[in-house]
N, C-alpha and C positions, 0 to 999 in steps of 0.2 A: 496684499495687493497681487502678488504672483498667483495666489490661489484663485482670486476672482478672475484674472485674465485667463488662467488655465481653464476654469469652468466655462467661460464664454467660448473659448476655442473648441472645447469638447462639445458644447451645445451646438455650435455652428456645424461641426462635423456630423453630428446626429441628424441635423436638419438636411444636410446633403444626402445622407443615406435614405432618409424617409421621404424626401421630396423627389422632384423630377430630375435631380442632379446626381443621382446615385453613381453614374458613370464617372463623375469627377472624384467621388469618394474612392472608387476603385482605383483610379489612376493615382490618387494620393497614397493609397495603401501600397501600391507598387513602388512609388517613390520612397516611401517610408522604409520598405524592405531593403531597397538598394542603398539607402543613405543611413542605415541604422548605426553604423560604426563611426560616423562623422563626429558625434559629440566626444568620442574617445580619441579622436585624431586631430585635435586642435580647433575643432568647431568650424564655423564659417562666419567670421565677424564682418560687419558692414560699417564702414566709417560714416555712411549716410545715416544709418539708424542711431549710432552712438552720438551723433551731433544734432539730433532733433532738438528743436528749441524747447520742447517740454521738459527735457532733462535739465536745462539751465534753470528753469523755474522750480523744478524739483529740488535742486541743490540749494537754491536761494530761499526756499520756503522755511527751512529749519533755522539757519543755513548750515551747509556742510562745508567744513574746511579740511584741507589736507596739509599736514605739517611735516616737513622734512627735517631730520636731525643729522643725517649723514649722507655722503655720496654713495651711490650704488653703481659700480663700474659695469657698463653694459657688455663687457667682455665675459661676464659670468652669468650663470643662471641662478635664480633665487627662489626660495620657497618662503612666502610671507604668511606667517601665522596671524590670523585676524581674531581679535578678542574685543568685547564679548559678542555673542550671537545676537542678543536682543530679540525683539519680536519681529522687526522688519528687516534687519541687517541693512539699514539705510546707508550707513557709512561705506560699507563694502560695495554696494550697488552704485551709489553716487560717485565714488572715487575711482572705481575700477571698470565700470561697465558703461560709462558715458564719456563724452569728450571733456573730461575734467582737467584740472591743472596737472594731473599726473605726468602727462607727456612732456610738459615744460620743466617740471621739477626733476624728473628722472628720464632725460632724453636717451633714446636708444633702447629703452625697456618696453616690452609689450606685456601687459598684465592679462592673466586668464583667471577668472573667478570660477572655482570648482564648486558645483552644487550637486545635490543628490541625483543619481541617474534616473530616478522615477519621473522627474520633470520632463525628460527627453522622450518619454513614451506618449506624451500628450500631443495629439495632432495639431498642426499649425503653431501651437504655442512653442514647440521646440525650435521652429525656424526663427521665431522672434528672439528667444533667449540666446541662441547661438549667434545671431547677428549682433547682439549686444556685447559679445565676448565671453559668454558663459560656456563652460564645458563640464563634462562629467567629473564627479569626484572619485571615480574608480581608479584603481592602481594603474591600469593601462593608460588612462587619460593623463594622470600626473606624470607618468614615465615619458609619454609622448612629448609633453611640454618641456620637461627638464632634460630631454635628450638632445636638445638643440646644440649642435657642436660649436656654433659661433657665439653662443651666449645670447644675452638680450631677452630672455624669457623669464617671466615671473609668475609662478603658480601662487594664487591667493587662496588659502584654505581657511574656512571658519572652523577652527579647531574644536570648539565646544559642541558643534553640531546641533541637531534638533533638540537633544536632551537639555542643552543649556538654555534654550528658549523658555523653559519652564521656570527658570530662575530670574527671568527678565522683569524684575520689579524695580521701580525707581529707587535709586540708592544702593541697589544690590551690586556687590563686587565679587560674587562667587563664580569661579570659572571651572568648568568640567575639563580637566586636563591631566590629572595625575595618571590615569590609565590610558591616555591617548598618546601612543608612541609611534603609530604607523607613519606619521609625517616625518618623524625623526629618522626612521629607517629609510624612507624614500630619499631624504636629503643626503644621507650617507651613501646610498647606492649610486646616486647620480652626481655626487660632489656639488650639490646645490647649496649655496650659502643661505643660512637661516636668518630671517629678519622678523623680530617680534613687532606686531602692530597693535596698538590699543586705541579704541575709538571711544573717547570720552563723550558721554551724553547718549550713547546707544540705548541704554536701559531706561531713559527718561521719556521716551516718546509715547508710551502707553502705560495705563494702569491695569494691572492684572488681578483677577480674583485671587484672594489668598489661597495658596495651595502648599502649605508647609509639608515637608517630607513626613510620610506616615499618615497624612490625611486621606480620606476616601477619594477626594478629587485628584490628588497627586497620584494615588495608586491607579486610578482609572486612566489618567493621562499617560502614565508610564507604560501601562499595558497596551494602550492604543498606539503609542509611539513605537513600541517593539513590533507590533503587527503591521502598521502602515509605513513605518520608516520615517515619518515626520511627526512633529509634536503638534498638539492642539491647545495652545494656551487660551484661556478665556480672558480676553482683554477688551478694553474700551478706551476712548480718548475724548475727542471733541467732535462737534458737528460742524456743518458748513456755516451756520449763522449763530450758533450758540456754543458755549464752551463746557457745558455740563456733561454731555453724553454724546457719543458717536464713534465712528471708526476711523476718522481722520486723525493722524498722529498730531500730538501737541507740537507747537513751534518751539522746539528746544534746540539750541545749537549743538552741533556734532563736530568734534575736533578729532580727526583721525591722525594719530601720531605714528609715523613710520620710524622705527628704531634703527640702530646701527647693525650692520650685518655681522653674523657669527661665521667666520671662515670654516668651511667644511671640506675636508679632504676625501676624495672618492674612496669608498670601501664597498666592494661588490658583495661581500659576505660579512657584514658587521655582526659581532657577537652581542649577546644580551647585555653584557657589561658595558660595551662600547655605546650601545643605544641608550642605556640608563644614564651613562656619564654625560652624553650630549644633551639628553632630555633635562637633566638637572641644571646644566649650564644655561639651557634655553629658559627655564623657569627663573633662574637668577637674573638673566638679562631682561626678561619681561617685567619682573618685579621692579628692577632698577628703573626701567623706562617709566613705569607707572609712578613710582615715588618721585622721580625728577620733574614730572609734569603735572601731578595731581593738583598742586596749589594754584596752577594757572587756570584750572577749569572747575573750581568750586568744590573740590573734594577736601573735607576736613583733614587736618594733619594726623589725627589719631586713627584714621581709617586706612586699611591696607587690603590688598588682594587676598582672597581666600581660595586656595586650590583644593579641589576635591575630585 
């Protein structure tokens, strides 16, 4: 969905350049130059955009639910690790980039969804995603959000990233997390409490062409992902008036469960051992969160998370 909107925005920009409105394109390029760092400085959210009626219908389509398991004191800053990536990341967008129940469940907290910096290079599209509350996933951006002295900020990071989208098959419980420790280091440096978040149903929205590791398709996808920075899963779902084929996601419920916070004491220069220790604790808490709630959302008792 984001890709389609981005392509439309880029196409509109090209039309401005090639048409009689080239001067508007020049003015926008000047604005882009002056505003380049904004995605790394908290963005520019708009309550008007976040409360569009279309997002209400978007959340109700699946539907998307946000489940609270513990209080999050607004006097602290938090780093929420979102799992899994899925193809659409619908749970992350619906819960943290729209006027969702988040503000009522966690009063005093402002969520910032961190996404790949490449999206903010797209003309016009960048203005829209910033207005929805998205910011860059760069270190500078995460630091800006978590540096809020009064607390009340929540960085939401999809830990598995683009690579994990290639595992987004219905029923898949594989998370790319064992080598991803940068978020742990950021939490330690800023004393931000860690909160595991698992979104049940995220991988059920699309069917993806079989791409087991070692297959020619997976090799091509991984190479392209390294070059472009984002994954290209070959997926399909349903159409508008039929259910056999199309790009509209299936109507499968999504339950995004927000776990209990892991207190983190600020450490400006954490050692590798300290990072590994907190990372192991985070994995333990994430697995516990999954195990405690999986039976509520149709996951068989014998199935568990796979970390790789």
